[in-house]
Structure formats: structure tokens, C-alpha cells
N, C-alpha and C positions, 0 to 999 in steps of 0.2 A: 368397627364401631362407627356410628353415624358421626360422632364428633370428629373423627379423623378424615372425613370426606367432605370436601368443600365445593368441588366443581359440579356443575349440572350434568356433565357427561358421566362422572363417577356415580352420581345419584341415580341416573337413568340405568346405568349398568347394574347397580344394586337392585333396583326395581325389577329389571328383566330377569336377574338371577333368581330372585325370590319366586317369581311366577313360574319360571322354568323348573325349579326344583320341586315346587308344589305339584306341578303337572306331572312330573316324572315319578315322584316318590310317595305322594299322598293319594289315597283313594279319593276319586273325584265325586264325593257325595254332596258337596255344597255348591250352591250358586253364588259364588263370592262376587262382591263388588270390586272394581279395579282400583284397589286402595291398599297400600301397605302401611299399617299404623305402627308407630314407634314409641309414643309417649302419651300419657294422660294425666290430668289433674283436675279434680272437681268435675264440672260438666263438660270439660273440653278434652279432645284428643288431638294428636298431631301426627301427620304422616311423615314419611322419610324425607320429603322435600321441605318440611317445616311449615306446611300449611295447617292451620287450625280449623277444627270443626266443632260445632255445638252438637253434642251427642244425645240425641233423643231416642236412642236404642238402649244404651247403658248395658251392653252385653246381654240384651234381651231381659231387661228388668233385674239385672244382677247387681250393678254398681249403685245401689241405693244411696250409699253414703258418699258417692263420688269416686272417681278414679284415684287410686293411690292415696287414700285418705291417710294422713300422717299417723293417726292413732293406730290404724290397722297395720301400716307398714312397720311401725316401731314394735308392735306386738309380735309380728312374724319374725322380725330380725332378732328380737330378744329370745324367742322360743327356739329359733333355729340354732342358737348357740348352746342350748341346754339338752333338748331331746327332740328328734325328728319323728321317730316311729318305734313302737315297741309291740304293737298288736294288742288285741283285747284279751290276751291271756293274763294281763296284769292290770292293776289299777293305775290311773294317773290322776293327780290332783286337779289338773286343768279340765279333764273331761267331767269329773264330778261337779266342778264349779259351773261349767257350761250347762250341764243337765239341770242344775238348780235354777240357773237364770232362765232357761227355756220354759221350765215348769211355771215360773213366775209370770212370764210375758204371755204364755199361751193359755194359762188357766187349766191345763191338763195335769195328769198325775205322774206319768212316766214317759220317757223318750227312748227311742232306738236310733243310733247314729249310722248314717250311710254316706254316700258320696255324690248323689245326684237326685233330681226330682223323680226320674224314672225308677231308680232304686227305691226311693221312698214309697212310690205307688206299688211296686212289686211287694214290698214288705207289708203295706197296708192290706193288700189283697190276700196275702198269706195269713195275716193275723185275723182277718175277717173269717176266713175259711176254718182256721183251727179253733177259733172261739165259738163260732156258730154251729159248726158241724155241717154247714151247707156249702154249696159250690157256685151258685148262680149270682149274677150281678145285674143291677139296673143302672144305666148311665144315660147321659143326655146326648141328643143330636148336636153336632158341631163341637163336641168335647175334644179335648186333647190332654192326654195324661202321660205321654211318653212313647218312645219308639222301641223299647225292649219288648220281647214277645208277650209277656204278661200284661204290661201296660197297654200294648196295642189291642188287647182284648176288650178294653173299655174306652179306646180312642175311636171316634166315629168316622173320621174322614176315610173314604174308601181308598184313596191313593196311598195312604200309609198302611192300611190293613191288607188289601187284596193280594199284593205280591207274596205275603207271608202266611196265607191261610193254610190250614186252619189255625186259629189262635189257641193259646193255652186254655182260655175259657170260651168255649163255643156257646155258652149259656148266657151271654150278655144280651139284654133287651135294651135297645135304644129308644128313648121317648123324647118328645119335643121339650126343649128347655123352657122353663118358667111356666109349666103347666103341671101342677101338683096332682091333679086327678089322673093323669096318664101314669104317674108313678104308682098310685094306689092300684090301678088296674094291672100294672106290670109285675108287681110283687107276687111271688108264688110261695108255696111252702118250702121251696128250696133256695130262696133268695138269701144270700149271706149279707149283702150290703147294697145300699144305694150310694153311688159315687158321683159327686158334683163339684164343679168349680163355682165358688160364690159369684165370681164374675168370669165369664169365658174369655180367655185371652186370645189364643190362636184362632178361635172361632169368630173373632171380630169385635172384641171388647163388648160382649153382650151382657147387659145388666138385667137381672130378673125383676119382676114386679116386687114391691116391698114386702108382701106377705108370703111369697113363694117358699122361701127356705123355712119359715116357721111352720107352714103347712106340711112341708116334707118331714120336718122333725116330728110333728104330731103323728103323721102316718107311720113313720118308722117306730115310734113308741107303741102305737096301737098294734102293729104287726110283729113286734119283736125283731125288727130288722136294724142292723147297724147302719149308721150314717157316716160316710167318709167325706171329708172336705179336702179337695186339692187346693192348698194355699201356696203352691210352689211359686206362682207368679204374683199373687196378691199379698204376700206376706211382708213383714218388716217395714211397715210404714207406707207401702206403695199406694194404698187407697186412703191414707190419712189416719189409720189406726194400726196398732201392731199387726192385726190380722183382719181380713175383710169380714169374718164372721161377726165381729163386733158391730159392724155397720148395720147388720140385720138382727142382732140380738139373739143369735142361735148358736148353741154349742153342739158340735158333732161328737161322735164317739171316738173317731180317729181323725187326725189331720196330718197332711203331708207338707213338708217344708223343704226348700232348697234355694236355688238362685241367690237371693240377697243375704242369706244367712251368714255367709263368711266374708262379706264385704268385698267380694271379688275372688276369694279363694274357694275352690271347689268343695262343696259340702252338701249333705242332705240329712234329713231327719224325719222321723214320724213320731207323733205323740198320741197318747191314748188316755182316756179318763177312766175313773173307777177301777174295777178289777180287770180290765181288758189288757192283757199282756201276753207276750211270748213266755214260754217256760224254757228252762235250760236246754240248749241244743236245737231248738226249733227254728232259729234264724241266726245269722252271723254275718260279719263283714270284716275282712282283714284290715282295711284302712279306715273303716268307719270310726269317727270320733278321734282321729289321730291328733297328736299334740299341736301341730301347726294349724290344722283346721280349727281346733277348739280355741286357740289363741286368737285367730282372726275373727271368729264369731263373737267371742267375748268383747273384743275391741270394737266390732261393728255395733253391737248392742249398746256399748258405752257411748259411742259417737251419736247414735240415734237419740239417746236420752239427753246427753249434754248439750247437743245443738238443737234440741226441740224439733227434730225433723218430722215428727208426726204432725205437729202444728204447721210446719212449713209445707208439708205435702198437701195438706188441706187448703191452705191459703194460696199457694202457687198453682194448685190445680184449679181452684175457682177462678183465679186470674187468667190462667191459660185458656180455659174453656170460654170464659167471657170474651177474650180477645178473638178467639176463633169464631165464635157465634156472631160477633160484630161484623165479620166480613160479609155476611148476608149474601152469599153467592148462590145462584140457581143450581150449580153443579154439586153443591154440598147437600146430601140427604139429611145428615144428622151429625151433631157433635155430642158425644156421650162419654161418661166416665165417672170415676170417683177418685179424689186425690189426684195423683199424677199417673194414673192409668187411664189414658184418654184414647178414644177412637174417633176418627173423622171419616165417616162413610161418604163416598162420592159416587157419582152415577156411572162410573166406568172404571176399568182396571187402573190401579194407581202406581204401577211400576215406573212410569215415566216421571211421576212426581219425585220418586226416590232419586232417580238419576239427576234431575234438575236441581234438587235441593243439595245434593252432594257437591255439585259444581259451585254452588254458592255458599258452601261451608256449613251445611246442616246435614246431619245423618238421620234419616228416617227409615222406617220399616213398614212394609206393606203386608197385611195379613188378610186372609179370607178374600183375596183378589182385589177388593175395592175399598178396603179400610186402612187408612193410615193409623198405625198404632204408635202412640207417643208415650214412652215410658222413660223419661230422662232421669238422671240422678236427682234425688230429692233436694240437693244443694243448688240446683239451677237458680239463677237470679232472674228477676223480672226483666232486666235489660236483655238477657239472653233469650227469654221467652218472646219478647217483642221482636227480636231479630228472626226467630224461628217463624213466627206468624207472618212477618213481612215476606219471608222467602216462600212460604206456602201460598200466600196470596199472589205473589208473582207467578208461581207455578200454575 
């Protein structure tokens, strides 16, 4: 344990041991930063040497309520003493309670529980096919919907897709983002659904024009095509509302959730409106909606409400973007975002920014090569934001 180690040589030995074991025993799929993290609270994390960092990655938009939020931690501890897992062969009170809560905050009718964003997308694609009787999809260029085989079918970036071709759905048509006319042209008599992120995350924090999603909704209504929103990254207050769809006043037929749903505990879900639903035996998940995950999710929703984190996301996001724009540097192309989902596009690859900021106690993420993606916990303070901006400006 870290508490039992005091000398710098012991800490260095621990660091080396972690890296060595990872290299030896873990499939090397990640480009990890040279950092071994040990603790977190709020918007801060700490490495094994005791150095603190302001975390603007938040587990990739997962820790919306902050690291180790007391309400979430207590809920997991209490649930762990009662029931860990029973499978979906039986009812549990806490799963029913969470389903009701999610219907309330999403405005949808029914939910299906799973374990990740990619699983939620897989389920949404299956649901669209079984309900429509059609098999093709329309998705956007620069989209990202997950790395499982089905989700890869509607993920645009070739580096993710090409090594695993052919995908499950070879009938996906990719069209430019924020151009509704191209969606109208791409829909055929065999199109089951249009799949979109209200704001593209991995693609570079790309925000559509204000009327885009409304126009797509109208097109889907006219053609009898389902509309699926991927709210995995934009959900649970990230953009200043429960879900980003509220920013544009558009209701999808199906929506995918994950990341922040469990306050840091792994979970996913999809929700659908009206009569859109799986029938018995059409879909399943052994761990989906397990007691621990449901306890964490209910606690996270409670924390968002009690601490007014939707309002704080909007206010802190406005403050953050204002500070970033005030730098007025020639190498910054654009600062864009909603709430605390912010992209800083620069004129060259930004990986060195990430390295520099880490050395000065700030964790950043680079996406789409030249965009710094800032998705800190919604509990980040203005003083912490000031520090982050200072570090970025130094970089």
C-alpha cells in the first residue's frame, strides 16, 4: 500500500514494477501516459508520488460528479453489503428504481441496461433493425460510436474500422456532419436508422448548426426512419442539461447512455420512446443493470440534482471558454463547446501540449490530432479553471 512506503527509492520501485507488469501481462492496446495514479477527489487526482493534477479528462467524460463523490461511494458501500449480483432472471428493487429515474430525466418510455457505450450502441442498432425490419444505417463523417464490431460499422475513422473489415453492417452510408440534405439523399428504402452524436466528441468536439438536428428529425419523420442519438459522452450534465438533445429541442427515437451514468462505476443503457422496444428474448445482458451499478447511478443522479451541477456546468463552461478565448493567440483556430465539453483547436498536432501540461499538474486529452478536449468534472472550481488556462497559455 502507498501509505506503507515513504522513501523515494521505494516509490520509484513501485512505479517501475507497475510499468513492468503492465508491459508483461496486459495487451498493449493503449498509448498510456507515464503516470501511475492512486487517488482522486473532486476534480483532482494524485499519483503514487503524491503529486496532484487538475483532471480535465475525467476518465474521458465519466467522472461528471467528480472523483470518489461521497454520495456515490456510500451508495456502493451500502449496496455491496446487501447484494452484488443476481442476473436478470430476477427482479431487484434498485433496478426498477433506476429505470424510473432514467425515464424521468431522459423523457423516454423504456430503458435497457448494459455495461458500456459500445454495448448501448450495439443494442440500439439491433433494436432499430428488429423494429424497422430494415438493415442499413446512415452515420456522420468523423463519428465515433464504439470499438465493438457492430459499433465499428457506424464509426467513421478508417484507422478504427479498416483492420476489422468487413463490419457487421456493410450498408452504412457516411455523410458530412451538420448537413441535413446529405442525410435526406442517403436514406434509402432499406435504412433502419440515422445515428448521430448531438456533439461529436472523438471527432474534435464538433458542434452542429442550430437547426441541423431539427431538420434531421423532420427528415426521419417524413421517411419513416428511426433517429438514434449517441449521448454517451454528452449526457448527465456534460453540456449543461441532462442530455444534449435538450440544447437543440429534438427528441430521438432511441438514445444511448454510458460514461457518466454511474458516477465512475461502469454502466451503460439505451432508452426508447413510444412503442419502440425489444420483445422477450431479443436482447440480454448478464451484468446489465446489476445492483452495484444501479446504486452508483442513482447516487450520481442524486448528486447532480442536489449540487445543481447542470447549472454549474453551464456557468463553469461559459467561464472556461471565456478565459480560453481571452488568450487571443494566433495558433488557436477556435474555442468551441457547450457546458463543460470544450474543444480548443490549434494549428498543429497537440500531443506536446498534453505532455507539457502534465508536467505542470494538469491532465489534458488530445483528440482529432489537433484539438485539446477539455471535459473536467462538473465540480471543477473557477480557481482550478484559472490554473488550467494559465498552463495551456504557457504551453
